[in-house]
All heavy atoms as TSV, in Angstrom:
chain	resi	resn	atom	element	x	y	z
A	1	MET	N	N	-1.075	-12.486	2.625
A	1	MET	CA	C	-1.560	-11.309	3.379
A	1	MET	C	C	-1.047	-10.076	2.761
A	1	MET	O	O	0.071	-10.055	2.235
A	1	MET	CB	C	-0.870	-11.454	4.747
A	1	MET	CG	C	-1.096	-10.241	5.631
A	1	MET	SD	S	-0.222	-10.203	7.243
A	1	MET	CE	C	-1.201	-11.335	8.109
A	2	SER	N	N	-1.901	-9.124	2.864
A	2	SER	CA	C	-1.502	-7.785	2.273
A	2	SER	C	C	-1.685	-6.788	3.384
A	2	SER	O	O	-2.755	-6.765	4.043
A	2	SER	CB	C	-2.418	-7.482	1.078
A	2	SER	OG	O	-1.991	-6.230	0.585
A	3	LEU	N	N	-0.802	-5.794	3.631
A	3	LEU	CA	C	-0.927	-4.780	4.628
A	3	LEU	C	C	-1.312	-3.464	4.004
A	3	LEU	O	O	-0.713	-3.171	2.849
A	3	LEU	CB	C	0.340	-4.579	5.437
A	3	LEU	CG	C	0.784	-5.796	6.176
A	3	LEU	CD1	C	2.169	-5.468	6.876
A	3	LEU	CD2	C	-0.157	-6.100	7.268
A	4	TYR	N	N	-2.161	-2.616	4.599
A	4	TYR	CA	C	-2.471	-1.302	4.110
A	4	TYR	C	C	-2.511	-0.381	5.325
A	4	TYR	O	O	-3.089	-0.604	6.309
A	4	TYR	CB	C	-3.866	-1.242	3.393
A	4	TYR	CG	C	-4.274	0.051	3.024
A	4	TYR	CD1	C	-3.729	0.594	1.785
A	4	TYR	CD2	C	-5.072	0.895	3.770
A	4	TYR	CE1	C	-4.160	1.822	1.473
A	4	TYR	CE2	C	-5.453	2.135	3.508
A	4	TYR	CZ	C	-4.994	2.618	2.189
A	4	TYR	OH	O	-5.259	3.835	1.840
A	5	PHE	N	N	-1.889	0.719	5.147
A	5	PHE	CA	C	-1.820	1.662	6.147
A	5	PHE	C	C	-2.328	3.158	5.631
A	5	PHE	O	O	-1.954	3.306	4.505
A	5	PHE	CB	C	-0.454	1.888	6.779
A	5	PHE	CG	C	-0.036	0.659	7.585
A	5	PHE	CD1	C	0.732	-0.304	6.887
A	5	PHE	CD2	C	-0.321	0.524	8.871
A	5	PHE	CE1	C	1.043	-1.465	7.488
A	5	PHE	CE2	C	0.038	-0.497	9.539
A	5	PHE	CZ	C	0.798	-1.664	8.916
A	6	HIS	N	N	-2.929	3.912	6.374
A	6	HIS	CA	C	-3.314	5.175	5.917
A	6	HIS	C	C	-2.099	6.160	6.080
A	6	HIS	O	O	-1.406	5.956	7.073
A	6	HIS	CB	C	-4.549	5.841	6.740
A	6	HIS	CG	C	-5.656	4.934	6.816
A	6	HIS	ND1	N	-6.012	3.945	7.711
A	6	HIS	CD2	C	-6.686	4.800	5.861
A	6	HIS	CE1	C	-7.157	3.304	7.391
A	6	HIS	NE2	N	-7.595	3.786	6.213
A	7	PRO	N	N	-1.950	7.126	5.163
A	7	PRO	CA	C	-0.718	7.948	5.183
A	7	PRO	C	C	-0.620	8.661	6.629
A	7	PRO	O	O	0.379	8.937	7.068
A	7	PRO	CB	C	-0.915	8.872	4.110
A	7	PRO	CG	C	-1.905	8.343	3.227
A	7	PRO	CD	C	-2.736	7.322	4.038
A	8	TRP	N	N	-1.788	9.110	7.223
A	8	TRP	CA	C	-1.626	9.862	8.382
A	8	TRP	C	C	-1.222	9.086	9.684
A	8	TRP	O	O	-0.909	9.633	10.585
A	8	TRP	CB	C	-2.984	10.473	8.759
A	8	TRP	CG	C	-4.145	9.516	8.930
A	8	TRP	CD1	C	-4.406	8.906	10.171
A	8	TRP	CD2	C	-5.144	9.088	8.122
A	8	TRP	NE1	N	-5.578	8.056	10.033
A	8	TRP	CE2	C	-6.002	8.146	8.788
A	8	TRP	CE3	C	-5.399	9.323	6.729
A	8	TRP	CZ2	C	-7.028	7.480	8.233
A	8	TRP	CZ3	C	-6.543	8.785	6.128
A	8	TRP	CH2	C	-7.268	7.897	6.846
A	9	GLU	N	N	-1.217	7.656	9.488
A	9	GLU	CA	C	-0.813	6.937	10.627
A	9	GLU	C	C	0.736	7.023	10.896
A	9	GLU	O	O	1.141	6.618	11.899
A	9	GLU	CB	C	-1.204	5.502	10.344
A	9	GLU	CG	C	-2.659	5.228	10.434
A	9	GLU	CD	C	-3.087	3.780	10.052
A	9	GLU	OE1	O	-2.555	3.306	9.062
A	9	GLU	OE2	O	-3.876	3.227	10.761
A	10	PHE	N	N	1.456	7.558	9.898
A	10	PHE	CA	C	2.849	7.657	10.078
A	10	PHE	C	C	3.305	9.141	10.487
A	10	PHE	O	O	4.537	9.419	10.531
A	10	PHE	CB	C	3.547	7.217	8.900
A	10	PHE	CG	C	3.259	5.760	8.525
A	10	PHE	CD1	C	2.477	5.582	7.516
A	10	PHE	CD2	C	3.801	4.727	9.324
A	10	PHE	CE1	C	2.132	4.143	7.289
A	10	PHE	CE2	C	3.498	3.419	9.006
A	10	PHE	CZ	C	2.694	3.162	8.037
A	11	THR	N	N	2.407	10.009	10.881
A	11	THR	CA	C	2.887	11.267	11.340
A	11	THR	C	C	1.997	11.567	12.527
A	11	THR	O	O	0.935	11.002	12.856
A	11	THR	CB	C	2.526	12.277	10.169
A	11	THR	OG1	O	3.110	13.493	10.498
A	11	THR	CG2	C	1.034	12.414	9.881
A	12	ASP	N	N	2.425	12.576	13.354
A	12	ASP	CA	C	1.779	12.874	14.588
A	12	ASP	C	C	0.629	13.781	14.292
A	12	ASP	O	O	0.779	15.029	13.799
A	12	ASP	CB	C	2.768	13.624	15.525
A	12	ASP	CG	C	2.058	13.927	16.857
A	12	ASP	OD1	O	0.993	13.576	17.079
A	12	ASP	OD2	O	2.883	14.700	17.664
A	13	ILE	N	N	-0.649	13.313	14.392
A	13	ILE	CA	C	-1.726	14.060	14.118
A	13	ILE	C	C	-2.622	14.543	15.484
A	13	ILE	O	O	-3.702	14.764	15.361
A	13	ILE	CB	C	-2.757	13.460	13.096
A	13	ILE	CG1	C	-3.043	12.025	13.615
A	13	ILE	CG2	C	-2.072	13.346	11.697
A	13	ILE	CD1	C	-4.165	11.270	12.751
A	14	THR	N	N	-1.990	14.294	16.550
A	14	THR	CA	C	-2.705	14.556	17.806
A	14	THR	C	C	-3.140	15.909	17.896
A	14	THR	O	O	-3.995	16.259	18.757
A	14	THR	CB	C	-1.848	14.037	18.939
A	14	THR	OG1	O	-0.651	14.744	18.978
A	14	THR	CG2	C	-1.583	12.590	18.887
A	15	SER	N	N	-2.497	16.907	17.367
A	15	SER	CA	C	-2.890	18.280	17.374
A	15	SER	C	C	-4.196	18.658	16.645
A	15	SER	O	O	-4.872	19.619	17.021
A	15	SER	CB	C	-1.743	19.251	16.995
A	15	SER	OG	O	-1.564	19.071	15.663
A	16	PHE	N	N	-4.660	17.722	15.756
A	16	PHE	CA	C	-5.849	18.006	15.044
A	16	PHE	C	C	-7.047	17.522	15.872
A	16	PHE	O	O	-6.880	16.604	16.685
A	16	PHE	CB	C	-5.840	17.197	13.742
A	16	PHE	CG	C	-4.808	17.771	12.791
A	16	PHE	CD1	C	-3.566	17.091	12.754
A	16	PHE	CD2	C	-5.109	18.855	12.001
A	16	PHE	CE1	C	-2.572	17.502	11.829
A	16	PHE	CE2	C	-4.129	19.243	11.044
A	16	PHE	CZ	C	-2.873	18.611	11.077
A	17	ARG	N	N	-8.113	18.173	15.808
A	17	ARG	CA	C	-9.341	17.825	16.555
A	17	ARG	C	C	-10.033	16.673	15.794
A	17	ARG	O	O	-10.973	16.794	15.098
A	17	ARG	CB	C	-10.233	18.983	16.702
A	17	ARG	CG	C	-9.554	20.135	17.427
A	17	ARG	CD	C	-10.507	21.281	17.735
A	17	ARG	NE	N	-11.598	20.761	18.589
A	17	ARG	CZ	C	-12.653	21.406	18.908
A	17	ARG	NH1	N	-12.922	22.533	18.214
A	17	ARG	NH2	N	-13.492	20.928	19.712
A	18	MET	N	N	-9.544	15.467	16.168
A	18	MET	CA	C	-10.135	14.137	15.549
A	18	MET	C	C	-10.477	13.282	16.584
A	18	MET	O	O	-9.867	13.289	17.689
A	18	MET	CB	C	-9.176	13.685	14.481
A	18	MET	CG	C	-8.786	14.667	13.404
A	18	MET	SD	S	-7.468	13.907	12.438
A	18	MET	CE	C	-8.523	13.272	11.056
A	19	PRO	N	N	-11.389	12.298	16.345
A	19	PRO	CA	C	-11.765	11.363	17.398
A	19	PRO	C	C	-10.514	10.552	17.766
A	19	PRO	O	O	-9.479	10.239	16.987
A	19	PRO	CB	C	-12.726	10.410	16.705
A	19	PRO	CG	C	-13.240	11.251	15.531
A	19	PRO	CD	C	-12.101	12.201	15.170
A	20	ASN	N	N	-10.403	10.011	19.032
A	20	ASN	CA	C	-9.354	9.306	19.548
A	20	ASN	C	C	-9.037	8.031	18.725
A	20	ASN	O	O	-7.885	7.600	18.550
A	20	ASN	CB	C	-9.486	8.889	20.942
A	20	ASN	CG	C	-8.363	8.210	21.640
A	20	ASN	OD1	O	-7.297	8.723	21.498
A	20	ASN	ND2	N	-8.636	7.185	22.423
A	21	TYR	N	N	-10.104	7.386	18.255
A	21	TYR	CA	C	-9.743	6.147	17.406
A	21	TYR	C	C	-9.047	6.342	16.190
A	21	TYR	O	O	-8.482	5.462	15.626
A	21	TYR	CB	C	-11.093	5.400	17.140
A	21	TYR	CG	C	-12.138	6.110	16.116
A	21	TYR	CD1	C	-12.024	5.944	14.801
A	21	TYR	CD2	C	-13.058	6.972	16.632
A	21	TYR	CE1	C	-12.828	6.546	13.960
A	21	TYR	CE2	C	-13.917	7.578	15.806
A	21	TYR	CZ	C	-13.853	7.482	14.469
A	21	TYR	OH	O	-14.779	7.999	13.623
A	22	ILE	N	N	-8.971	7.559	15.669
A	22	ILE	CA	C	-8.169	7.960	14.439
A	22	ILE	C	C	-6.759	8.350	14.921
A	22	ILE	O	O	-5.839	8.027	14.369
A	22	ILE	CB	C	-8.837	9.052	13.762
A	22	ILE	CG1	C	-10.206	8.609	13.140
A	22	ILE	CG2	C	-7.846	9.580	12.624
A	22	ILE	CD1	C	-10.925	9.680	12.409
A	23	THR	N	N	-6.662	9.117	16.047
A	23	THR	CA	C	-5.395	9.671	16.340
A	23	THR	C	C	-4.577	8.667	17.295
A	23	THR	O	O	-3.310	8.867	17.370
A	23	THR	CB	C	-5.424	11.047	17.146
A	23	THR	OG1	O	-6.286	10.789	18.257
A	23	THR	CG2	C	-6.088	12.099	16.202
A	24	LYS	N	N	-5.149	7.708	17.880
A	24	LYS	CA	C	-4.643	6.740	18.796
A	24	LYS	C	C	-3.485	5.988	17.903
A	24	LYS	O	O	-3.797	5.559	16.857
A	24	LYS	CB	C	-5.565	5.852	19.419
A	24	LYS	CG	C	-4.996	4.790	20.272
A	24	LYS	CD	C	-6.140	3.824	20.856
A	24	LYS	CE	C	-5.494	2.946	21.839
A	24	LYS	NZ	N	-5.587	1.611	21.387
A	25	ASP	N	N	-2.388	5.743	18.508
A	25	ASP	CA	C	-1.233	4.925	17.944
A	25	ASP	C	C	-0.813	5.551	16.504
A	25	ASP	O	O	-0.587	4.843	15.655
A	25	ASP	CB	C	-1.694	3.486	17.740
A	25	ASP	CG	C	-2.018	2.888	19.077
A	25	ASP	OD1	O	-1.514	3.299	20.074
A	25	ASP	OD2	O	-2.945	1.938	19.096
A	26	SER	N	N	-0.686	6.869	16.415
A	26	SER	CA	C	-0.221	7.374	15.237
A	26	SER	C	C	1.170	7.973	15.383
A	26	SER	O	O	1.635	7.859	16.553
A	26	SER	CB	C	-1.146	8.616	14.805
A	26	SER	OG	O	-1.063	9.659	15.614
A	27	GLY	N	N	1.860	8.331	14.359
A	27	GLY	CA	C	3.208	8.830	14.512
A	27	GLY	C	C	4.302	7.790	14.771
A	27	GLY	O	O	4.097	6.617	14.397
A	28	LYS	N	N	5.229	8.119	15.754
A	28	LYS	CA	C	6.281	7.211	16.103
A	28	LYS	C	C	5.791	5.879	16.711
A	28	LYS	O	O	6.367	4.912	16.491
A	28	LYS	CB	C	7.181	8.003	17.038
A	28	LYS	CG	C	8.377	7.010	17.518
A	28	LYS	CD	C	9.578	7.728	17.907
A	28	LYS	CE	C	10.686	6.921	18.584
A	28	LYS	NZ	N	10.758	5.527	18.139
A	29	GLU	N	N	4.735	6.109	17.573
A	29	GLU	CA	C	4.261	4.873	18.243
A	29	GLU	C	C	3.776	3.858	17.105
A	29	GLU	O	O	3.899	2.680	17.233
A	29	GLU	CB	C	2.956	5.237	18.996
A	29	GLU	CG	C	2.474	3.981	19.859
A	29	GLU	CD	C	1.466	4.429	20.972
A	29	GLU	OE1	O	1.705	5.570	21.542
A	29	GLU	OE2	O	0.581	3.662	21.212
A	30	MET	N	N	3.012	4.429	15.956
A	30	MET	CA	C	2.641	3.418	14.958
A	30	MET	C	C	3.895	2.950	14.185
A	30	MET	O	O	3.850	1.658	13.809
A	30	MET	CB	C	1.717	4.172	13.959
A	30	MET	CG	C	1.379	3.310	12.729
A	30	MET	SD	S	0.455	1.849	13.157
A	30	MET	CE	C	-1.235	2.403	13.364
A	31	LEU	N	N	4.844	3.723	13.976
A	31	LEU	CA	C	6.056	3.230	13.304
A	31	LEU	C	C	6.688	2.086	14.123
A	31	LEU	O	O	7.155	1.105	13.566
A	31	LEU	CB	C	7.028	4.283	12.979
A	31	LEU	CG	C	6.600	5.293	11.893
A	31	LEU	CD1	C	7.570	6.500	11.907
A	31	LEU	CD2	C	6.543	4.612	10.660
A	32	ASP	N	N	6.763	2.294	15.414
A	32	ASP	CA	C	7.342	1.256	16.372
A	32	ASP	C	C	6.543	-0.019	16.278
A	32	ASP	O	O	7.117	-1.132	16.212
A	32	ASP	CB	C	7.454	1.823	17.761
A	32	ASP	CG	C	8.514	2.915	17.858
A	32	ASP	OD1	O	9.356	3.068	16.991
A	32	ASP	OD2	O	8.377	3.642	18.968
A	33	ARG	N	N	5.253	-0.007	16.332
A	33	ARG	CA	C	4.422	-1.061	16.226
A	33	ARG	C	C	4.512	-1.759	14.905
A	33	ARG	O	O	4.639	-3.018	14.890
A	33	ARG	CB	C	2.924	-0.692	16.496
A	33	ARG	CG	C	2.756	-0.234	17.867
A	33	ARG	CD	C	1.201	0.212	18.062
A	33	ARG	NE	N	0.469	-0.919	17.984
A	33	ARG	CZ	C	-0.895	-0.933	17.809
A	33	ARG	NH1	N	-1.549	0.223	17.753
A	33	ARG	NH2	N	-1.581	-2.006	17.801
A	34	LEU	N	N	4.615	-0.969	13.816
A	34	LEU	CA	C	4.805	-1.574	12.531
A	34	LEU	C	C	6.049	-2.328	12.434
A	34	LEU	O	O	6.124	-3.462	11.892
A	34	LEU	CB	C	4.691	-0.604	11.424
A	34	LEU	CG	C	5.010	-1.072	10.051
A	34	LEU	CD1	C	4.030	-2.099	9.548
A	34	LEU	CD2	C	4.948	0.123	9.073
A	35	GLU	N	N	7.204	-1.695	12.883
A	35	GLU	CA	C	8.427	-2.451	12.948
A	35	GLU	C	C	8.471	-3.685	13.699
A	35	GLU	O	O	9.033	-4.788	13.185
A	35	GLU	CB	C	9.700	-1.579	13.496
A	35	GLU	CG	C	10.932	-2.026	13.447
A	35	GLU	CD	C	11.962	-1.176	13.937
A	35	GLU	OE1	O	11.718	-0.309	14.770
A	35	GLU	OE2	O	13.232	-1.303	13.573
A	36	GLU	N	N	7.935	-3.767	14.843
A	36	GLU	CA	C	7.850	-4.954	15.657
A	36	GLU	C	C	7.104	-6.027	14.851
A	36	GLU	O	O	7.376	-7.188	14.877
A	36	GLU	CB	C	7.134	-4.681	16.945
A	36	GLU	CG	C	8.040	-3.918	17.959
A	36	GLU	CD	C	7.277	-3.628	19.165
A	36	GLU	OE1	O	6.303	-4.284	19.550
A	36	GLU	OE2	O	7.667	-2.674	19.916
A	37	TYR	N	N	6.007	-5.577	14.257
A	37	TYR	CA	C	5.045	-6.602	13.530
A	37	TYR	C	C	5.840	-7.078	12.338
A	37	TYR	O	O	5.738	-8.288	12.106
A	37	TYR	CB	C	3.854	-5.773	13.052
A	37	TYR	CG	C	2.886	-6.866	12.352
A	37	TYR	CD1	C	2.383	-7.939	13.095
A	37	TYR	CD2	C	2.396	-6.519	11.142
A	37	TYR	CE1	C	1.396	-8.780	12.396
A	37	TYR	CE2	C	1.499	-7.394	10.516
A	37	TYR	CZ	C	1.021	-8.576	11.152
A	37	TYR	OH	O	0.134	-9.391	10.552
A	38	LEU	N	N	6.495	-6.329	11.599
A	38	LEU	CA	C	7.269	-6.763	10.417
A	38	LEU	C	C	8.354	-7.611	10.814
A	38	LEU	O	O	8.705	-8.626	10.198
A	38	LEU	CB	C	7.820	-5.548	9.652
A	38	LEU	CG	C	6.868	-4.769	8.875
A	38	LEU	CD1	C	7.422	-3.533	8.224
A	38	LEU	CD2	C	6.048	-5.623	7.798
A	39	ILE	N	N	9.082	-7.326	11.925
A	39	ILE	CA	C	10.166	-8.308	12.431
A	39	ILE	C	C	9.494	-9.652	12.810
A	39	ILE	O	O	10.139	-10.671	12.405
A	39	ILE	CB	C	10.828	-7.700	13.650
A	39	ILE	CG1	C	11.719	-6.559	13.143
A	39	ILE	CG2	C	11.627	-8.715	14.428
A	39	ILE	CD1	C	12.265	-5.680	14.282
A	40	TRP	N	N	8.401	-9.590	13.387
A	40	TRP	CA	C	7.659	-10.915	13.770
A	40	TRP	C	C	7.262	-11.651	12.438
A	40	TRP	O	O	7.496	-12.873	12.289
A	40	TRP	CB	C	6.512	-10.627	14.579
A	40	TRP	CG	C	5.792	-11.939	14.926
A	40	TRP	CD1	C	6.002	-12.965	15.863
A	40	TRP	CD2	C	4.529	-12.386	14.233
A	40	TRP	NE1	N	5.079	-13.793	15.740
A	40	TRP	CE2	C	4.282	-13.577	14.767
A	40	TRP	CE3	C	3.796	-11.824	13.209
A	40	TRP	CZ2	C	3.109	-14.399	14.304
A	40	TRP	CZ3	C	2.735	-12.546	12.749
A	40	TRP	CH2	C	2.479	-13.768	13.301
A	41	LEU	N	N	6.683	-10.918	11.528
A	41	LEU	CA	C	6.168	-11.618	10.262
A	41	LEU	C	C	7.455	-12.211	9.508
A	41	LEU	O	O	7.308	-13.275	8.927
A	41	LEU	CB	C	5.623	-10.534	9.311
A	41	LEU	CG	C	4.128	-10.195	9.608
A	41	LEU	CD1	C	3.745	-9.038	8.588
A	41	LEU	CD2	C	3.199	-11.339	9.360
A	42	LYS	N	N	8.547	-11.459	9.462
A	42	LYS	CA	C	9.727	-12.024	8.712
A	42	LYS	C	C	10.183	-13.478	9.506
A	42	LYS	O	O	10.691	-14.282	8.775
A	42	LYS	CB	C	10.880	-11.090	8.876
A	42	LYS	CG	C	12.059	-11.453	8.069
A	42	LYS	CD	C	13.097	-10.272	7.918
A	42	LYS	CE	C	14.265	-10.645	6.937
A	42	LYS	NZ	N	15.167	-9.621	6.845
A	43	SER	N	N	10.019	-13.463	10.767
A	43	SER	CA	C	10.394	-14.758	11.385
A	43	SER	C	C	9.360	-15.966	11.094
A	43	SER	O	O	9.651	-17.018	11.343
A	43	SER	CB	C	10.445	-14.647	12.997
A	43	SER	OG	O	9.122	-14.499	13.554
A	44	GLN	N	N	8.125	-15.457	10.565
A	44	GLN	CA	C	7.123	-16.481	10.201
A	44	GLN	C	C	7.162	-17.080	8.797
A	44	GLN	O	O	6.642	-18.060	8.401
A	44	GLN	CB	C	5.740	-15.890	10.528
A	44	GLN	CG	C	5.588	-15.395	11.929
A	44	GLN	CD	C	5.697	-16.564	12.972
A	44	GLN	OE1	O	5.044	-17.609	12.780
A	44	GLN	NE2	N	6.601	-16.370	13.879
A	45	GLY	N	N	7.880	-16.332	7.883
A	45	GLY	CA	C	7.891	-16.746	6.525
A	45	GLY	C	C	8.847	-15.791	5.705
A	45	GLY	O	O	9.623	-15.083	6.172
A	46	GLU	N	N	8.514	-15.916	4.288
A	46	GLU	CA	C	9.366	-15.093	3.436
A	46	GLU	C	C	8.486	-13.984	2.777
A	46	GLU	O	O	7.380	-14.121	2.525
A	46	GLU	CB	C	9.786	-16.131	2.320
A	46	GLU	CG	C	10.566	-15.465	1.363
A	46	GLU	CD	C	10.859	-16.485	0.110
A	46	GLU	OE1	O	10.463	-17.635	0.230
A	46	GLU	OE2	O	11.530	-16.138	-0.855
A	47	PHE	N	N	9.147	-12.852	2.577
A	47	PHE	CA	C	8.577	-11.761	1.967
A	47	PHE	C	C	8.824	-11.810	0.404
A	47	PHE	O	O	9.869	-12.121	0.033
A	47	PHE	CB	C	9.159	-10.372	2.431
A	47	PHE	CG	C	8.670	-9.930	3.829
A	47	PHE	CD1	C	9.424	-10.415	5.016
A	47	PHE	CD2	C	7.610	-9.162	3.912
A	47	PHE	CE1	C	8.933	-9.957	6.287
A	47	PHE	CE2	C	7.214	-8.701	5.104
A	47	PHE	CZ	C	7.860	-9.148	6.351
A	48	ILE	N	N	7.818	-11.677	-0.297
A	48	ILE	CA	C	7.904	-11.659	-1.821
A	48	ILE	C	C	7.082	-10.642	-2.397
A	48	ILE	O	O	6.104	-10.091	-1.698
A	48	ILE	CB	C	7.478	-13.009	-2.370
A	48	ILE	CG1	C	6.085	-13.379	-2.286
A	48	ILE	CG2	C	8.479	-14.170	-2.001
A	48	ILE	CD1	C	5.579	-14.615	-2.870
A	49	CYS	N	N	7.300	-10.085	-3.540
A	49	CYS	CA	C	6.402	-9.016	-4.121
A	49	CYS	C	C	5.238	-9.734	-4.843
A	49	CYS	O	O	5.215	-10.943	-5.029
A	49	CYS	CB	C	7.350	-8.162	-5.080
A	49	CYS	SG	S	7.955	-9.036	-6.413
A	50	PHE	N	N	4.267	-8.939	-5.128
A	50	PHE	CA	C	3.024	-9.398	-5.800
A	50	PHE	C	C	3.318	-10.117	-7.097
A	50	PHE	O	O	2.794	-11.082	-7.413
A	50	PHE	CB	C	2.049	-8.262	-5.921
A	50	PHE	CG	C	1.252	-7.875	-4.767
A	50	PHE	CD1	C	1.498	-6.627	-4.093
A	50	PHE	CD2	C	0.473	-8.710	-4.148
A	50	PHE	CE1	C	0.765	-6.236	-3.017
A	50	PHE	CE2	C	-0.187	-8.405	-3.018
A	50	PHE	CZ	C	-0.053	-7.212	-2.442
A	51	SER	N	N	4.308	-9.558	-7.832
A	51	SER	CA	C	4.533	-10.131	-9.181
A	51	SER	C	C	5.188	-11.624	-9.037
A	51	SER	O	O	4.776	-12.466	-9.811
A	51	SER	CB	C	5.483	-9.272	-10.078
A	51	SER	OG	O	6.683	-9.107	-9.366
A	52	GLU	N	N	5.985	-11.861	-8.043
A	52	GLU	CA	C	6.601	-13.028	-7.691
A	52	GLU	C	C	5.463	-14.088	-7.236
A	52	GLU	O	O	5.396	-15.129	-7.596
A	52	GLU	CB	C	7.671	-12.993	-6.720
A	52	GLU	CG	C	8.356	-14.269	-6.493
A	52	GLU	CD	C	9.528	-14.211	-5.507
A	52	GLU	OE1	O	9.921	-13.157	-5.169
A	52	GLU	OE2	O	10.029	-15.293	-5.070
A	53	PHE	N	N	4.629	-13.505	-6.393
A	53	PHE	CA	C	3.391	-14.309	-5.980
A	53	PHE	C	C	2.557	-14.768	-7.240
A	53	PHE	O	O	2.154	-15.906	-7.286
A	53	PHE	CB	C	2.545	-13.516	-4.983
A	53	PHE	CG	C	1.356	-14.278	-4.525
A	53	PHE	CD1	C	1.449	-15.143	-3.392
A	53	PHE	CD2	C	0.206	-13.982	-5.037
A	53	PHE	CE1	C	0.291	-15.828	-2.952
A	53	PHE	CE2	C	-1.011	-14.667	-4.639
A	53	PHE	CZ	C	-0.901	-15.553	-3.611
A	54	ASP	N	N	2.360	-13.820	-8.050
A	54	ASP	CA	C	1.360	-14.075	-9.200
A	54	ASP	C	C	2.222	-15.213	-10.095
A	54	ASP	O	O	1.431	-16.163	-10.501
A	54	ASP	CB	C	1.270	-12.848	-10.008
A	54	ASP	CG	C	0.311	-13.009	-11.210
A	54	ASP	OD1	O	-0.731	-13.595	-11.002
A	54	ASP	OD2	O	0.696	-12.566	-12.220
A	55	GLU	N	N	3.433	-15.079	-10.259
A	55	GLU	CA	C	4.000	-16.113	-11.257
A	55	GLU	C	C	4.117	-17.465	-10.549
A	55	GLU	O	O	3.900	-18.448	-11.173
A	55	GLU	CB	C	5.579	-15.694	-11.432
A	55	GLU	CG	C	5.674	-14.496	-12.309
A	55	GLU	CD	C	7.065	-13.906	-12.408
A	55	GLU	OE1	O	8.096	-14.646	-11.887
A	55	GLU	OE2	O	7.185	-12.763	-12.913
A	56	THR	N	N	4.352	-17.481	-9.168
A	56	THR	CA	C	4.432	-18.755	-8.437
A	56	THR	C	C	3.020	-19.438	-8.308
A	56	THR	O	O	2.908	-20.600	-8.494
A	56	THR	CB	C	4.938	-18.551	-7.108
A	56	THR	OG1	O	6.235	-17.779	-7.186
A	56	THR	CG2	C	5.238	-19.822	-6.346
A	57	PHE	N	N	1.964	-18.727	-7.994
A	57	PHE	CA	C	0.727	-19.273	-7.683
A	57	PHE	C	C	-0.351	-19.237	-8.796
A	57	PHE	O	O	-1.467	-19.514	-8.413
A	57	PHE	CB	C	0.258	-18.738	-6.272
A	57	PHE	CG	C	1.196	-19.123	-5.230
A	57	PHE	CD1	C	2.072	-18.093	-4.757
A	57	PHE	CD2	C	1.227	-20.296	-4.640
A	57	PHE	CE1	C	3.023	-18.274	-3.637
A	57	PHE	CE2	C	2.126	-20.590	-3.652
A	57	PHE	CZ	C	3.068	-19.634	-3.169
A	58	ARG	N	N	-0.044	-18.604	-9.874
A	58	ARG	CA	C	-1.032	-18.483	-10.988
A	58	ARG	C	C	-1.453	-19.944	-11.406
A	58	ARG	O	O	-0.743	-20.796	-11.521
A	58	ARG	CB	C	-0.529	-17.766	-12.224
A	58	ARG	CG	C	-1.500	-17.494	-13.236
A	58	ARG	CD	C	-0.955	-16.810	-14.411
A	58	ARG	NE	N	-0.312	-15.467	-14.027
A	58	ARG	CZ	C	0.287	-14.699	-14.855
A	58	ARG	NH1	N	0.577	-15.010	-16.088
A	58	ARG	NH2	N	0.698	-13.584	-14.434
A	59	ARG	N	N	-2.729	-20.011	-11.627
A	59	ARG	CA	C	-3.327	-21.252	-12.087
A	59	ARG	C	C	-3.292	-21.387	-13.507
A	59	ARG	O	O	-3.485	-20.665	-14.275
A	59	ARG	CB	C	-4.768	-21.514	-11.448
A	59	ARG	CG	C	-4.704	-21.613	-10.006
A	59	ARG	CD	C	-5.954	-21.798	-9.521
A	59	ARG	NE	N	-5.978	-21.800	-8.002
A	59	ARG	CZ	C	-6.984	-22.019	-7.308
A	59	ARG	NH1	N	-8.162	-22.217	-7.685
A	59	ARG	NH2	N	-6.820	-21.939	-5.941
């Protein structure tokens, strides 16, 4: 699994005139959700970097 986040998801952008689907859950709320998700993921398995994954699972 690989996670990707847009840079604006970690700052409060609610003052900009953008659609709700973009500004929803941005800033601290997104950071809190990310932290909860990472804590849950850590309980499900082991975190490794891409290079370690490549060395381990290369065919």
